[in-house]
All heavy atoms as an XYZ file, in Angstrom:
644
protein
N     145.297     28.600   -115.378
C     145.247     29.328   -116.622
C     145.884     30.712   -116.493
O     146.537     31.175   -117.404
C     143.809     29.463   -117.094
C     143.194     28.131   -117.465
O     143.935     27.172   -117.715
O     141.960     28.050   -117.494
N     145.658     31.369   -115.385
C     146.206     32.711   -115.200
C     147.692     32.710   -114.908
O     148.353     33.740   -115.063
C     145.462     33.435   -114.076
C     144.029     33.707   -114.428
O     143.683     33.873   -115.590
N     143.169     33.744   -113.429
N     148.227     31.600   -114.467
C     149.639     31.541   -114.107
C     150.529     31.779   -115.320
O     151.488     32.546   -115.245
C     149.953     30.188   -113.467
C     151.214     30.097   -112.641
C     151.294     31.194   -111.593
C     151.276     28.745   -111.968
N     150.213     31.162   -116.440
C     151.000     31.373   -117.652
C     150.862     32.809   -118.149
O     151.818     33.402   -118.639
C     150.599     30.380   -118.747
C     151.104     28.978   -118.501
C     150.256     28.206   -117.488
O     149.096     28.601   -117.205
O     150.763     27.212   -116.946
N     149.671     33.381   -118.019
C     149.450     34.771   -118.413
C     150.293     35.701   -117.553
O     150.923     36.636   -118.053
C     147.958     35.135   -118.298
O     147.202     34.239   -119.108
C     147.695     36.563   -118.735
N     150.320     35.439   -116.248
C     151.128     36.242   -115.336
C     152.610     36.130   -115.691
O     153.318     37.142   -115.768
C     150.891     35.806   -113.885
C     151.826     36.445   -112.907
C     151.704     37.792   -112.584
C     152.842     35.710   -112.313
C     152.571     38.393   -111.683
C     153.718     36.300   -111.417
C     153.576     37.647   -111.103
N     153.080     34.928   -115.917
C     154.491     34.713   -116.260
C     154.836     35.420   -117.566
O     155.902     36.035   -117.683
C     154.792     33.226   -116.354
N     153.957     35.373   -118.521
C     154.173     36.049   -119.797
C     154.225     37.566   -119.604
O     155.055     38.251   -120.206
C     153.069     35.672   -120.776
O     153.213     36.345   -121.987
N     153.361     38.088   -118.757
C     153.357     39.517   -118.463
C     154.675     39.940   -117.825
O     155.271     40.944   -118.214
C     152.187     39.858   -117.540
C     152.097     41.309   -117.073
C     151.860     42.245   -118.245
C     150.985     41.442   -116.047
N     155.163     39.166   -116.868
C     156.443     39.463   -116.220
C     157.562     39.439   -117.262
O     158.418     40.330   -117.289
C     156.727     38.474   -115.071
C     158.141     38.635   -114.544
C     155.719     38.663   -113.937
N     157.549     38.452   -118.141
C     158.575     38.359   -119.188
C     158.502     39.565   -120.130
O     159.532     40.133   -120.490
C     158.421     37.064   -119.971
N     157.287     39.959   -120.503
C     157.107     41.090   -121.415
C     157.584     42.410   -120.806
O     157.958     43.328   -121.525
C     155.640     41.225   -121.834
C     155.181     40.112   -122.748
O     156.043     39.380   -123.280
O     153.953     39.958   -122.905
N     157.566     42.490   -119.485
C     157.993     43.717   -118.807
C     159.512     43.868   -118.802
O     160.019     44.936   -118.470
C     157.445     43.727   -117.373
C     155.948     43.883   -117.331
S     155.214     43.577   -115.709
C     156.109     44.656   -114.650
N     160.222     42.802   -119.155
C     161.678     42.841   -119.241
C     162.324     43.319   -117.935
O     163.215     44.161   -117.938
C     162.119     43.710   -120.426
C     163.535     43.410   -120.853
O     164.011     42.296   -120.688
N     164.207     44.401   -121.403
N     161.858     42.747   -116.833
C     162.368     43.144   -115.510
C     163.112     42.008   -114.817
O     163.423     42.101   -113.635
C     161.224     43.628   -114.598
C     160.182     42.521   -114.402
C     160.588     44.904   -115.149
C     159.143     42.815   -113.351
N     163.430     40.966   -115.554
C     164.025     39.790   -114.907
C     165.317     40.085   -114.157
O     165.620     39.445   -113.157
C     164.217     38.629   -115.878
C     165.072     38.931   -117.064
C     164.283     39.403   -118.277
O     163.102     39.755   -118.149
O     164.876     39.427   -119.357
N     166.086     41.076   -114.597
C     167.333     41.383   -113.890
C     167.073     42.020   -112.521
O     167.957     42.059   -111.685
C     168.214     42.308   -114.735
O     167.577     43.556   -114.926
N     165.857     42.482   -112.299
C     165.492     43.089   -111.016
C     164.802     42.106   -110.071
O     164.641     42.402   -108.895
C     164.571     44.289   -111.236
C     165.182     45.352   -112.112
C     164.793     45.476   -113.438
C     166.162     46.210   -111.620
C     165.352     46.443   -114.258
C     166.733     47.174   -112.439
C     166.315     47.287   -113.742
O     166.884     48.238   -114.547
N     164.366     40.984   -110.589
C     163.632     40.012   -109.761
C     164.584     39.225   -108.878
O     165.613     38.741   -109.329
C     162.850     39.037   -110.643
C     161.674     39.601   -111.417
C     161.056     38.521   -112.290
C     160.632     40.173   -110.478
N     164.218     39.074   -107.633
C     164.983     38.252   -106.706
C     164.151     37.072   -106.215
O     164.642     36.195   -105.554
C     165.439     39.082   -105.507
C     166.371     40.205   -105.883
C     167.709     39.639   -106.363
N     168.595     40.698   -106.810
C     168.911     40.930   -108.065
N     168.429     40.180   -109.022
N     169.714     41.908   -108.388
N     162.895     37.080   -106.532
C     162.016     35.993   -106.110
C     160.581     36.492   -106.030
O     160.283     37.634   -106.364
N     159.735     35.630   -105.572
C     158.323     35.947   -105.418
C     157.896     35.586   -104.011
O     158.439     34.670   -103.400
C     157.463     35.159   -106.420
C     157.634     35.610   -107.828
C     158.557     35.000   -108.656
C     156.864     36.645   -108.332
C     158.728     35.416   -109.959
C     157.030     37.074   -109.642
C     157.961     36.456   -110.448
N     156.940     36.297   -103.523
C     156.361     35.995   -102.218
C     154.956     35.465   -102.446
O     154.192     36.033   -103.229
C     156.319     37.271   -101.379
O     155.680     37.021   -100.161
N     154.641     34.370   -101.812
C     153.280     33.847   -101.886
C     152.683     33.878   -100.498
O     153.376     33.683    -99.503
C     153.233     32.402   -102.418
O     153.896     31.553   -101.491
C     153.868     32.289   -103.791
N     151.415     34.135   -100.427
C     150.730     34.135    -99.143
C     149.310     33.658    -99.376
O     148.466     34.412    -99.834
C     150.723     35.531    -98.527
C     150.019     35.550    -97.178
O     149.602     34.515    -96.676
N     149.890     36.727    -96.603
N     149.087     32.422    -99.081
C     147.745     31.883    -99.204
C     147.160     31.613    -97.819
O     146.300     30.773    -97.645
C     147.717     30.613   -100.098
C     148.076     30.957   -101.525
C     148.615     29.530    -99.552
N     147.656     32.367    -96.828
C     147.155     32.229    -95.463
C     145.640     32.446    -95.454
O     145.105     33.249    -96.216
C     147.838     33.235    -94.555
N     144.986     31.740    -94.602
C     143.519     31.762    -94.501
C     142.872     31.238    -95.777
O     141.705     31.486    -96.026
C     143.002     33.162    -94.185
C     143.476     33.649    -92.854
O     143.596     32.865    -91.913
N     143.762     34.927    -92.746
N     143.649     30.561    -96.589
C     143.138     30.035    -97.850
C     143.490     28.560    -97.957
O     142.618     27.719    -98.041
C     143.741     30.840    -98.999
C     143.399     30.358   -100.381
C     142.083     30.283   -100.807
C     144.396     29.985   -101.263
C     141.775     29.836   -102.085
C     144.100     29.559   -102.543
C     142.790     29.491   -102.938
O     142.501     29.059   -104.195
N     144.756     28.237    -97.918
C     145.230     26.857    -97.971
C     146.440     26.731    -97.061
O     147.188     27.679    -96.863
C     145.653     26.472    -99.386
C     144.530     26.283   -100.371
C     143.721     25.038   -100.120
O     142.882     24.999    -99.227
N     143.935     24.019   -100.895
N     146.651     25.541    -96.583
C     147.823     25.279    -95.756
C     149.076     25.202    -96.630
O     148.986     25.075    -97.847
C     147.645     23.958    -95.013
O     147.554     22.899    -95.943
N     150.260     25.264    -95.986
C     151.502     25.164    -96.753
C     151.586     23.815    -97.450
O     152.048     23.710    -98.562
C     152.746     25.440    -95.890
C     153.950     25.650    -96.792
C     152.976     24.342    -94.875
C     155.114     26.333    -96.145
N     151.095     22.778    -96.823
C     150.978     21.471    -97.460
C     152.298     20.787    -97.739
O     153.344     21.156    -97.222
N     152.229     19.788    -98.586
C     153.365     18.960    -98.980
C     153.485     19.055   -100.501
O     152.494     18.934   -101.208
C     153.133     17.488    -98.560
C     154.265     16.608    -99.039
C     152.941     17.379    -97.062
N     154.703     19.271   -100.979
C     154.915     19.383   -102.428
C     154.758     18.028   -103.101
O     155.204     17.009   -102.587
C     156.305     19.943   -102.703
C     156.577     20.145   -104.178
C     157.943     20.767   -104.410
O     158.565     21.277   -103.504
N     158.387     20.708   -105.652
N     154.134     18.038   -104.262
C     154.006     16.816   -105.062
C     155.383     16.289   -105.452
O     156.268     17.063   -105.795
C     153.256     17.087   -106.370
C     151.791     17.285   -106.189
O     151.238     17.088   -105.134
N     151.140     17.706   -107.250
N     155.536     14.979   -105.435
C     156.717     14.360   -106.024
C     156.537     14.359   -107.537
O     155.412     14.452   -108.041
C     156.873     12.914   -105.539
C     157.274     12.840   -104.074
O     157.988     13.743   -103.607
O     156.871     11.866   -103.403
N     157.637     14.246   -108.258
C     157.553     14.151   -109.713
C     156.663     12.967   -110.080
O     156.759     11.899   -109.494
C     158.946     13.981   -110.307
N     155.786     13.171   -111.004
C     154.924     12.093   -111.464
C     153.593     12.012   -110.738
O     152.723     11.251   -111.124
N     153.407     12.787   -109.676
C     152.129     12.787   -108.963
C     151.232     13.845   -109.582
O     151.606     14.998   -109.722
C     152.318     13.073   -107.451
C     150.973     13.291   -106.772
C     153.072     11.949   -106.783
N     150.051     13.438   -109.985
C     149.044     14.355   -110.511
C     147.794     14.166   -109.666
O     147.125     13.138   -109.756
C     148.758     14.055   -111.981
C     147.807     15.061   -112.608
O     146.944     15.617   -111.890
O     147.913     15.290   -113.815
N     147.494     15.157   -108.844
C     146.385     15.038   -107.899
C     145.015     15.012   -108.569
O     144.037     14.626   -107.950
C     146.438     16.187   -106.896
S     147.877     16.141   -105.814
N     144.942     15.418   -109.813
C     143.648     15.462   -110.499
C     143.432     14.218   -111.352
O     142.426     13.536   -111.220
C     143.523     16.741   -111.357
C     143.515     17.970   -110.439
C     142.258     16.696   -112.210
C     143.525     19.285   -111.161
N     144.376     13.919   -112.220
C     144.193     12.825   -113.167
C     144.942     11.556   -112.771
O     144.766     10.526   -113.410
C     144.615     13.276   -114.562
C     143.752     14.417   -115.086
C     144.138     14.837   -116.482
O     144.427     13.958   -117.311
O     144.140     16.043   -116.746
N     145.807     11.649   -111.766
C     146.591     10.498   -111.367
C     147.813     10.352   -112.242
O     147.967     11.039   -113.237
N     148.739      9.535   -111.895
C     148.717      8.694   -110.702
C     149.035      9.513   -109.455
O     149.566     10.614   -109.545
C     149.834      7.694   -110.971
C     150.812      8.430   -111.818
C     149.977      9.376   -112.666
N     148.671      8.971   -108.315
C     149.017      9.563   -107.042
C     147.923     10.380   -106.393
O     148.190     11.152   -105.482
N     146.691     10.220   -106.831
C     145.609     11.038   -106.271
C     145.419     10.809   -104.776
O     144.816     11.643   -104.107
C     144.280     10.773   -106.996
O     143.983      9.381   -106.940
C     144.345     11.220   -108.446
N     145.947      9.718   -104.249
C     145.841      9.454   -102.808
C     147.096      9.885   -102.047
O     147.210      9.650   -100.850
C     145.546      7.973   -102.563
C     146.622      7.054   -103.118
O     147.469      7.517   -103.916
O     146.618      5.866   -102.766
N     148.029     10.564   -102.718
C     149.258     11.031   -102.095
C     148.933     12.118   -101.063
O     147.961     12.866   -101.223
C     150.185     11.597   -103.187
C     151.587     11.862   -102.685
O     152.353     10.890   -102.603
O     151.901     13.027   -102.385
N     149.765     12.230   -100.006
C     149.520     13.247    -98.981
C     149.583     14.659    -99.553
O     148.959     15.571    -99.008
C     150.526     13.120    -97.819
O     151.847     13.220    -98.336
C     150.359     11.814    -97.074
N     150.308     14.858   -100.638
C     150.389     16.182   -101.255
C     149.071     16.584   -101.914
O     148.896     17.738   -102.295
C     151.510     16.220   -102.285
O     151.237     15.339   -103.358
N     148.154     15.655   -102.033
C     146.874     15.928   -102.683
C     145.770     16.296   -101.693
O     144.623     16.499   -102.099
C     146.440     14.721   -103.514
S     147.564     14.372   -104.894
N     146.115     16.411   -100.403
C     145.128     16.840    -99.409
C     144.595     18.202    -99.832
O     145.352     19.124   -100.119
C     145.768     16.896    -98.022
C     144.856     17.433    -96.958
C     143.705     16.741    -96.592
C     145.131     18.637    -96.332
C     142.860     17.237    -95.626
C     144.297     19.136    -95.353
C     143.156     18.446    -95.003
O     142.313     18.939    -94.038
N     143.287     18.348    -99.879
C     142.676     19.526   -100.483
C     141.444     19.976    -99.698
O     140.315     19.779   -100.116
C     142.305     19.175   -101.931
C     141.747     20.349   -102.701
O     142.034     21.508   -102.344
O     141.024     20.092   -103.676
N     141.650     20.635    -98.549
C     140.508     21.022    -97.723
C     139.600     22.071    -98.367
O     138.435     22.184    -97.999
C     141.145     21.562    -96.448
C     142.511     21.979    -96.846
C     142.915     21.034    -97.949
N     140.099     22.833    -99.328
C     139.280     23.865    -99.987
C     138.666     23.384   -101.298
O     138.033     24.161   -102.019
C     140.100     25.128   -100.219
S     140.558     25.965    -98.692
N     138.895     22.119   -101.629
C     138.277     21.506   -102.798
C     138.658     22.192   -104.121
O     137.827     22.328   -105.017
C     136.760     21.450   -102.627
C     136.139     20.365   -103.460
O     136.780     19.361   -103.758
N     134.896     20.552   -103.845
N     139.915     22.610   -104.230
C     140.374     23.268   -105.451
C     140.598     22.283   -106.585
O     140.439     22.640   -107.759
C     141.664     24.043   -105.190
C     141.537     25.223   -104.235
C     142.905     25.830   -103.975
C     140.586     26.257   -104.789
N     140.974     21.069   -106.244
C     141.242     20.081   -107.293
C     140.005     19.814   -108.135
O     140.113     19.551   -109.334
C     141.777     18.786   -106.678
C     143.137     18.906   -105.984
C     143.468     17.623   -105.231
C     144.228     19.251   -106.976
N     138.825     19.912   -107.521
C     137.587     19.689   -108.276
C     137.362     20.783   -109.313
O     136.554     20.626   -110.224
C     136.383     19.614   -107.331
O     136.115     20.887   -106.774
N     138.093     21.899   -109.176
C     137.997     23.012   -110.122
C     139.181     22.992   -111.095
O     139.480     24.000   -111.735
C     137.974     24.332   -109.356
C     136.827     24.441   -108.393
C     136.999     25.620   -107.461
O     137.415     26.703   -107.869
N     136.687     25.423   -106.204
N     139.882     21.865   -111.179
C     141.048     21.679   -112.040
C     142.175     22.646   -111.674
O     142.938     23.081   -112.527
C     140.670     21.794   -113.522
C     139.802     20.667   -113.948
C     138.449     20.630   -113.910
C     140.228     19.386   -114.405
N     138.000     19.408   -114.327
C     139.082     18.613   -114.644
C     141.470     18.807   -114.642
C     139.124     17.314   -115.104
C     141.512     17.513   -115.105
C     140.346     16.785   -115.334
N     142.269     22.993   -110.390
C     143.318     23.874   -109.894
C     144.337     23.021   -109.161
O     144.091     22.550   -108.061
C     142.718     24.926   -108.961
C     143.747     25.914   -108.471
O     144.952     25.718   -108.610
N     143.264     26.990   -107.882
N     145.499     22.817   -109.766
C     146.532     21.973   -109.167
C     147.286     22.670   -108.033
O     148.109     22.069   -107.379
C     147.496     21.486   -110.242
C     146.854     20.437   -111.126
C     147.795     19.934   -112.212
N     147.246     18.753   -112.849
C     146.370     18.772   -113.846
N     145.936     19.932   -114.307
N     145.925     17.646   -114.370
N     147.008     23.952   -107.779
C     147.610     24.664   -106.663
C     146.818     24.444   -105.391
O     146.354     25.385   -104.760
N     146.671     23.184   -105.011
C     145.840     22.836   -103.865
C     146.486     23.136   -102.520
O     145.848     23.024   -101.491
C     145.454     21.357   -103.927
C     146.663     20.454   -103.813
O     147.619     20.605   -104.561
N     146.631     19.521   -102.894
N     147.752     23.517   -102.520
C     148.413     23.991   -101.300
C     149.527     24.940   -101.715
O     149.847     25.084   -102.892
C     148.916     22.825   -100.429
C     149.996     21.998   -101.091
O     150.958     22.517   -101.646
N     149.848     20.674   -101.037
N     150.126     25.605   -100.740
C     151.113     26.630   -101.081
C     152.366     26.052   -101.726
O     152.952     26.660   -102.620
C     151.483     27.440    -99.841
C     152.249     28.683   -100.196
C     152.236     29.738    -99.113
O     151.647     29.517    -98.051
O     152.834     30.798    -99.356
N     152.794     24.879   -101.305
C     153.982     24.263   -101.902
C     153.761     23.946   -103.380
O     154.624     24.218   -104.215
C     154.376     23.001   -101.137
C     154.850     23.259    -99.727
S     156.346     24.248    -99.637
C     157.544     23.095   -100.272
N     152.616     23.373   -103.695
C     152.329     23.052   -105.096
C     152.140     24.320   -105.925
O     152.588     24.397   -107.070
C     151.111     22.137   -105.207
C     151.405     20.735   -104.721
O     152.546     20.296   -104.702
N     150.374     20.028   -104.305
N     151.512     25.337   -105.343
C     151.341     26.603   -106.059
C     152.701     27.245   -106.344
O     152.955     27.704   -107.467
C     150.454     27.568   -105.268
C     150.370     28.914   -105.916
C     149.585     29.113   -107.047
C     151.119     29.985   -105.435
C     149.541     30.339   -107.678
C     151.073     31.223   -106.069
C     150.276     31.385   -107.182
O     150.240     32.608   -107.803
N     153.582     27.270   -105.353
C     154.906     27.869   -105.546
C     155.699     27.127   -106.618
O     156.406     27.746   -107.426
C     155.674     27.887   -104.226
N     155.569     25.818   -106.652
C     156.245     25.025   -107.682
C     155.690     25.363   -109.061
O     156.451     25.507   -110.027
C     156.093     23.522   -107.396
O     156.663     23.246   -106.118
C     156.768     22.677   -108.457
N     154.383     25.505   -109.158
C     153.767     25.874   -110.430
C     154.224     27.264   -110.879
O     154.515     27.488   -112.058
C     152.240     25.841   -110.307
C     151.663     24.460   -110.122
S     149.923     24.452   -109.619
C     149.169     25.516   -110.815
N     154.313     28.200   -109.922
C     154.773     29.551   -110.229
C     156.212     29.522   -110.742
O     156.533     30.147   -111.754
C     154.664     30.434   -108.986
C     155.188     31.857   -109.112
C     154.437     32.639   -110.188
C     155.076     32.570   -107.764
N     157.067     28.778   -110.066
C     158.469     28.678   -110.489
C     158.573     28.103   -111.908
O     159.305     28.630   -112.743
C     159.249     27.802   -109.521
C     160.683     27.597   -109.953
C     161.405     26.549   -109.132
O     160.792     25.719   -108.481
N     162.714     26.599   -109.163
N     157.836     27.053   -112.176
C     157.861     26.421   -113.494
C     157.406     27.390   -114.580
O     158.020     27.488   -115.642
C     156.987     25.155   -113.494
O     157.497     24.254   -112.498
C     156.985     24.473   -114.843
N     156.320     28.119   -114.312
C     155.786     29.061   -115.298
C     156.780     30.191   -115.565
O     157.008     30.566   -116.724
C     154.452     29.624   -114.822
N     157.376     30.743   -114.520
C     158.337     31.842   -114.689
C     159.576     31.355   -115.422
O     160.078     32.033   -116.329
C     158.698     32.469   -113.328
C     157.491     33.208   -112.735
C     159.901     33.391   -113.444
C     157.031     34.416   -113.520
N     160.063     30.187   -115.073
C     161.263     29.659   -115.733
C     161.004     29.346   -117.205
O     161.908     29.408   -118.029
C     161.786     28.438   -114.989
C     162.389     28.820   -113.635
S     162.945     27.425   -112.677
C     164.382     26.934   -113.606
N     159.764     29.025   -117.545
C     159.409     28.795   -118.952
C     159.350     30.117   -119.707
O     159.787     30.208   -120.855
C     158.044     28.143   -119.042
O     158.140     26.779   -119.180
N     158.792     31.130   -119.061
C     158.622     32.433   -119.727
C     159.928     33.203   -119.804
O     160.136     33.989   -120.724
C     157.565     33.251   -118.994
N     160.794     33.000   -118.806
C     162.081     33.720   -118.759
C     163.182     32.682   -118.649
O     163.599     32.331   -117.552
C     162.130     34.688   -117.561
C     160.956     35.654   -117.576
C     163.458     35.443   -117.562
C     160.832     36.497   -116.329
N     163.627     32.161   -119.783
C     164.658     31.100   -119.737
C     166.005     31.592   -119.227
O     166.345     32.707   -119.243
C     164.766     30.661   -121.188
C     163.911     31.543   -122.002
C     163.205     32.474   -121.111
């Protein structure tokens, strides 16, 4: 839920020409993991048994699809690209 709010805030700041990327650090929180393939949804399926759905911190039970750093980074990229076309 906060990801779209963050992306909207970045867009509202009109700083896209200064952005070169984002740094994520979920160390001591989640492993880098494996990125979901297109069509895999670790919460609702299909693909809940995919290796990208490994979730040692049990975030998926909280409807948080950022269960590892790769999936979180993909979600961040998608949100930013939606907010700043």
